[in-house]
C-alpha positions in Angstrom: -3.2 -13.1 1.9 -6.1 -10.5 2.3 -7.9 -12.7 -0.1 -11.6 -11.6 1.1 -10.8 -8.1 0.7 -8.9 -9.1 -3.1 -12.4 -10.7 -3.3 -14.7 -7.8 -2.9 -12.4 -5.3 -4.7 -12.8 -7.2 -8.1 -16.6 -7.2 -7.2 -16.3 -3.2 -6.9 -14.1 -2.8 -10.1 -17.0 -4.8 -11.9 -19.9 -2.3 -10.5 -17.8 0.7 -11.3 -17.3 -0.3 -15.0 -20.9 -1.2 -15.0 -22.1 2.1 -14.0 -19.7 4.1 -16.1 -20.5 2.3 -19.3 -23.9 2.8 -18.6 -23.2 7.1 -18.1 -21.4 6.2 -21.4 -25.0 5.7 -22.8 -23.6 2.6 -24.8 -23.1 -1.0 -23.8 -20.0 -2.8 -25.0 -19.9 -4.1 -28.6 -22.8 -2.1 -29.5 -22.9 -1.4 -33.5 -21.5 1.8 -34.7 -25.0 2.7 -36.4 -27.1 2.0 -33.7 -25.2 3.9 -31.6 -25.1 7.2 -33.6 -28.8 6.8 -35.0 -29.6 9.9 -33.7 -26.6 11.5 -35.3 -27.6 9.9 -38.4 -31.4 10.9 -38.2 -30.4 14.2 -37.8 -28.0 14.4 -40.7 -30.1 16.2 -43.8 -30.5 14.4 -46.7 -29.5 16.6 -49.6 -31.8 17.4 -53.0 -29.9 16.3 -56.2 -27.8 18.5 -57.6 -27.4 19.7 -61.1 -24.7 18.5 -62.9 -21.7 20.8 -62.8 -18.5 21.3 -65.0 -15.6 19.0 -64.6 -13.0 19.7 -62.2 -9.6 18.2 -61.8 -8.8 16.2 -58.9 -7.0 17.7 -56.1 -3.1 17.8 -56.6 -0.5 16.6 -54.4 0.2 20.4 -53.3 -3.4 20.6 -51.9 -3.6 21.8 -48.0 -4.5 19.6 -45.8 -8.1 20.8 -45.5 -8.8 20.4 -49.3 -7.5 16.9 -49.0 -9.4 16.1 -46.1 -13.3 17.3 -46.3 -15.4 17.7 -43.3 -17.7 14.7 -44.6 -20.2 13.5 -42.6 -18.7 10.3 -42.2 -15.1 11.7 -41.2 -17.0 13.2 -38.5 -18.6 9.9 -37.5 -15.2 8.2 -37.2 -14.0 11.2 -35.1 -17.0 10.6 -32.8 -16.3 7.1 -32.5 -12.4 7.7 -31.8 -12.9 10.3 -29.3 -16.3 9.4 -28.0 -16.3 10.9 -24.0 -18.4 11.2 -21.1 -18.5 13.6 -18.1 -18.9 11.8 -15.2 -21.2 13.0 -12.5 -21.9 11.9 -8.9 -24.7 10.1 -9.9 -22.7 7.6 -12.0 -20.3 6.7 -9.1 -22.5 7.1 -6.0 -23.4 3.6 -5.5 -20.2 1.4 -6.5 -18.4 4.4 -4.0 -20.8 3.5 -1.2 -20.4 0.0 -1.6 -16.8 0.4 -1.7 -16.8 2.2 1.5 -18.5 -0.8 3.1 -16.1 -3.0 1.5 -13.3 -0.9 3.2 -14.9 -0.9 6.8 -16.1 -4.6 6.6 -12.0 -5.6 6.2 -10.9 -3.6 9.0 -9.8 -0.4 7.2 -9.9 2.3 9.5 -13.0 5.2 9.5 -10.3 8.0 8.3 -8.5 5.8 5.7 -11.8 5.0 4.0 -12.7 8.1 4.3 -9.3 9.3 2.6 -9.6 6.5 -0.2 -13.6 7.4 -1.0 -12.4 11.1 -1.5 -9.3 10.3 -3.8 -11.9 8.0 -5.7 -14.7 10.9 -6.2 -12.2 13.4 -6.8 -10.4 11.2 -9.4 -13.6 10.3 -11.1 -16.4 13.1 -10.8 -16.7 15.8 -13.2 -13.5 14.5 -15.4 -13.9 13.9 -19.5 -13.1 10.2 -19.9 -12.6 8.8 -23.2 -14.5 5.3 -23.0 -12.0 3.1 -25.3 -11.7 -0.7 -25.2 -11.3 -1.1 -21.5 -13.0 0.7 -19.1 -12.1 -1.7 -16.3 -8.4 -0.1 -17.2 -9.8 3.0 -16.1 -11.3 1.9 -12.5 -8.5 -0.2 -11.8 -5.6 2.9 -12.3 -8.0 5.1 -10.1 -8.3 2.6 -7.4 -5.0 1.8 -7.4 -3.9 5.6 -7.2 -6.3 6.0 -4.2 -4.8 2.7 -2.6 -1.4 3.6 -3.0 -2.0 7.5 -2.0 -2.8 6.2 1.7 -0.3 3.7 1.8 2.7 6.0 1.2 6.0 5.2 0.0 7.4 2.5 2.0 11.1 2.1 3.4 13.8 0.2 1.7 15.7 -0.9 5.0 18.7 -2.5 2.9 19.2 1.2 1.5 18.6 2.8 4.6 21.4 0.9 6.3 23.7 1.8 3.2 22.8 5.4 3.3 23.6 5.7 7.1 26.6 5.6 9.8 27.3 2.0 11.2 26.4 0.5 13.5 22.6 1.4 12.8 20.6 0.8 16.0 17.1 -0.6 15.5 14.6 -0.7 18.4 12.0 -2.9 18.4 8.7 -2.3 20.6 5.3 -3.4 20.8 2.6 -5.2 23.1 2.9 -8.6 24.5 2.5 -12.1 22.5 2.5 -9.9 18.8 5.6 -12.0 17.7 8.5 -9.4 18.5 11.3 -11.6 19.2 10.8 -13.9 16.6 10.6 -10.7 14.4 13.9 -9.7 15.6 15.4 -13.0 14.7 13.7 -12.7 11.0 15.2 -9.2 10.4 18.3 -10.6 11.5 18.3 -13.4 8.8 17.0 -10.7 6.3 19.9 -8.5 7.0 22.4 -11.7 6.8 21.1 -12.3 3.3 21.6 -9.1 2.3 25.2 -8.9 3.0 25.1 -7.4 6.7 26.6 -8.0 10.1 24.2 -7.9 13.0 24.1 -8.5 16.9 20.9 -8.9 18.9 20.8 -6.9 22.2 18.5 -9.3 24.6 16.7 -6.3 26.1 13.7 -8.2 27.4 15.0 -9.1 30.7 11.5 -8.9 32.3 9.3 -11.7 30.5 10.4 -15.1 32.0 12.6 -17.1 28.7 12.7 -14.1 27.2 16.6 -13.7 26.8 17.0 -17.7 26.2 14.4 -17.6 23.4 16.1 -14.8 21.7 19.4 -16.6 22.0 18.0 -19.4 20.4 17.1 -18.0 17.3 20.4 -16.4 17.3 22.6 -19.3 17.6 20.6 -21.0 15.0 21.1 -18.2 12.6 24.7 -17.5 14.0 23.9 -14.0 15.4 26.1 -12.7 18.1 23.7 -12.1 21.4 24.9 -9.7 23.9 22.7 -10.5 27.2 23.1 -9.9 30.9 20.9 -11.6 33.6 17.2 -11.8 34.2 15.6 -8.6 35.6 18.8 -6.2 34.5 18.6 -3.3 33.6 17.4 -3.5 29.7 19.3 0.1 29.0 22.6 -1.0 30.4 22.2 -4.2 27.8 21.4 -2.4 24.9 24.2 0.3 25.7 26.5 -2.7 25.9 25.1 -4.2 22.3 26.1 -1.1 20.5 29.5 -0.6 22.2 30.1 -4.3 20.9 29.4 -3.3 17.4 31.1 -0.6 17.0 34.2 -2.2 18.7 33.5 -5.2 16.1 32.4 -3.2 12.8 29.1 -4.6 13.2 26.7 -3.1 10.8 23.4 -3.4 12.4 22.3 -3.6 16.0 18.8 -5.1 16.6 17.4 -4.6 20.2 14.3 -6.5 21.5 12.7 -4.8 24.3 9.7 -6.5 26.6 6.1 -6.0 25.0 4.3 -3.1 27.1 1.2 -1.6 26.3 1.2 2.3 26.0 -1.3 3.1 29.2 1.5 1.3 31.2 3.3 4.6 32.5 6.1 3.0 34.2 6.8 0.8 31.1 7.0 3.4 29.0 9.1 5.5 31.1 11.6 2.7 30.7 11.2 2.5 27.2 11.9 6.4 26.9 15.0 5.3 29.0 16.1 3.1 26.7 16.0 5.7 23.8 18.0 8.2 25.6 20.5 5.3 26.2 20.8 3.5 23.0 19.8 6.5 20.6 18.3 4.4 18.1 18.3 5.3 14.2 15.0 3.3 14.1 11.7 2.8 16.3 10.2 0.0 14.9 6.6 -0.7 16.4 5.7 -4.5 16.1 2.0 -5.8 15.9 -0.3 -8.4 14.3 -2.1 -7.7 10.9 -5.1 -10.0 12.2 -5.6 -7.5 14.7 -7.3 -5.2 12.6 -8.3 -1.6 14.1 -6.6 -2.8 17.1 -3.4 -2.7 15.5 -3.9 0.6 13.9 -5.3 2.3 17.4 -2.1 0.8 19.2 0.3 1.9 16.9 -1.2 5.7 17.2 -0.8 5.7 20.6 2.9 4.3 20.4 3.8 6.9 18.1 2.3 9.2 20.4 3.8 8.1 23.7 7.5 7.3 22.6 7.9 7.7 18.9 7.4 5.4 16.1 9.7 5.4 12.6 8.3 1.8 11.0 5.9 -0.8 11.7 6.3 -4.4 11.2 2.8 -6.6 11.0 3.3 -10.3 12.0 0.5 -12.9 10.9 -0.5 -11.0 7.9 -0.5 -14.9 6.0 -3.4 -15.4 8.4 -5.2 -11.9 7.7 -8.1 -12.7 5.1 -8.9 -8.5 5.7 -6.0 -6.6 5.2 -7.2 -3.6 6.8 -4.5 -3.4 9.3 -1.8 -3.2 6.3 -3.9 -0.6 4.4 -4.5 1.8 7.6 -1.4 1.7 9.9 1.0 3.6 7.5 -1.8 6.3 6.6 -2.9 6.6 10.4 0.6 6.7 12.0 2.0 8.6 9.2 4.9 6.1 9.0 5.8 3.1 6.9 5.5 -0.4 6.9 8.6 -2.0 7.0 8.0 -5.8 6.8 5.0 -8.2 6.6 5.3 -11.6 8.7 4.1 -14.4 6.7 4.8 -17.6 8.2 7.1 -19.4 11.1 10.0 -19.7 9.5 13.0 -17.4 9.0 12.6 -16.6 5.6 8.9 -16.0 6.1 9.3 -12.1 6.2 8.4 -10.0 3.2 9.2 -6.2 2.8 6.6 -4.1 2.3 6.3 -2.9 -1.2 3.1 -0.5 -1.5 2.8 -0.7 -5.2 3.4 -4.8 -5.1 0.8 -5.4 -2.3 -2.0 -2.9 -4.3 -1.2 -5.2 -7.4 -2.0 -8.2 -5.5 -5.1 -6.8 -4.0 -6.2 -5.6 -7.6 -5.2 -8.7 -9.5 -7.8 -10.3 -11.5 -7.6 -13.7 -9.6 -10.5 -14.3 -7.2 
């Protein structure tokens, strides 16, 4: 998953590391004598001193200052131990530009790319950095901080359900053909595995075969489906699903709806009616990770039109770039809830920003 971006970020890390080591004025493994030859040359050579009377050794009660004379070699040890570099714009400008190109080429939205670059520049330029055993650790931690900053905190659905009044009502929206109905089934299966009871409302009464599709999934998973005939008012279907959940102490209502585009006024008005009637706790927008920037734009438009509380990206396993996963949360200002990673009911992964960033910055090419 996201293999292209992962490999290119590894190359960028190497570039940053090289530039910072060059800014420090030393190559890894440089001998101390060679590294500090200017300091050695500057140390004055004293003339032989005349004999002096014998003085006893410093006692145990001597002060630290007396015991640790400021000899040249002591000062050299401090230089080696605490060697620092003040990073300047020119030291990181080239790798920052390359990072910007890598992010844009991998479908990271321009405003999100700008935010990542700004965070990296702010964290590196003008800072005193100790140059120790691993400059790569410095680069990796800075990049990790920038990526986590734009991804946000995420949303733990199980915790959300435990902390809210039941039934928790989750409304799924999105455009046609993005795997929304299958995602509803996957989320239902995920919740069952985590000990919750579920009912599904077959609110896509418009698309031919949609009711049969969601019912087939639900039957395989042992989940109750509430449905009306094709062409029925989806608001009425989902109202009945909520009432069923209340009457039977069901934990979660998952509401499927017809796919629609944000610029179709009649369909968006219908979705607004569904929201008024169902009163969902969470509105979840579903799109494909492989759609890249199109998914980011559509998620933003849906959020503006009817509101969005979280996002699910399907087909993440087929996306080598990862730009949508990095961009959506920051652009919409809402967390990614799950990534779809395959065709099976178990192929859905809760989205943890830190886990995703660790995956992207892993050492494997």
